[in-house]
C-alpha positions as CSV (number, residue, x, y, z in Angstrom):
1,M,0.0,0.0,0.0
2,S,1.3,3.5,-0.8
3,I,0.6,6.9,0.6
4,E,-0.9,9.2,-2.0
5,N,-2.6,12.6,-2.2
6,V,-6.4,12.0,-2.5
7,V,-9.0,14.6,-3.3
8,I,-12.3,14.1,-1.4
9,F,-15.6,15.3,-2.8
10,E,-18.6,15.5,-0.6
11,R,-22.2,16.4,-1.4
12,Y,-22.8,19.9,-0.2
13,P,-26.0,20.2,1.8
14,L,-27.8,22.7,-0.4
15,Q,-30.8,24.5,1.0
16,V,-33.7,26.3,-0.7
17,G,-33.0,30.1,-0.8
18,Q,-29.2,29.8,-1.0
19,K,-27.4,32.0,-3.4
20,I,-24.7,30.1,-5.3
21,R,-22.1,30.8,-7.9
22,L,-20.9,28.1,-10.3
23,E,-17.4,28.8,-11.7
24,G,-16.4,27.5,-15.1
25,G,-18.1,25.3,-17.6
26,G,-21.4,25.8,-19.4
27,R,-23.4,26.2,-16.2
28,G,-21.3,28.9,-14.7
29,G,-22.9,32.0,-13.2
30,D,-25.0,33.0,-10.2
31,W,-28.1,30.9,-9.3
32,L,-30.7,30.8,-6.6
33,V,-31.6,27.4,-5.1
34,I,-35.3,26.9,-5.5
35,G,-35.6,23.2,-4.9
36,V,-33.4,20.3,-3.8
37,D,-33.9,16.6,-3.1
38,E,-31.5,13.6,-2.8
39,K,-30.9,13.4,-6.6
40,K,-31.8,16.8,-8.2
41,M,-31.5,20.5,-7.6
42,R,-33.6,23.2,-9.1
43,L,-32.0,26.6,-9.7
44,K,-33.1,29.9,-11.0
45,C,-31.0,32.6,-12.7
46,P,-31.5,35.9,-10.8
47,V,-30.9,37.9,-14.0
48,S,-32.9,36.1,-16.7
49,G,-35.4,34.2,-14.5
50,R,-34.5,30.9,-16.3
51,E,-35.1,27.8,-14.2
52,V,-33.2,24.6,-14.6
53,E,-33.1,21.2,-12.9
54,W,-29.8,19.4,-12.8
55,D,-28.3,16.4,-11.0
56,R,-26.8,17.3,-7.6
57,M,-23.1,18.2,-7.5
58,F,-20.5,17.0,-5.1
59,A,-18.1,19.9,-5.1
60,F,-17.6,22.7,-2.6
61,A,-14.9,25.3,-2.9
62,K,-15.3,28.3,-0.6
63,V,-17.8,30.7,1.0
64,L,-17.5,34.4,0.1
65,E,-18.7,36.8,2.7
66,N,-20.0,40.3,1.8
67,E,-20.0,39.4,-1.9
68,E,-22.1,41.2,-4.5
69,W,-24.7,38.9,-5.9
70,P,-25.7,38.5,-8.7
71,K,-22.2,39.3,-10.0
72,P,-22.3,41.9,-12.7
73,H,-21.7,40.4,-16.2
74,K,-18.8,41.6,-18.2
């Protein structure tokens, strides 16, 4: 057995009403959590009003305090 660096991903306990920001990829941007269950999450774009339902994610990077939301688009 060897000793290795291992990255651990845990399911973040999303809650309705949370404001989240996805970085990178085609789903990047600011979202409002409007629904969540064991398998799916429903999100709403605060700018366009678009609602989506996606499989739950397992990544959590950081919490930003006193952050402007939604972030102005450039």
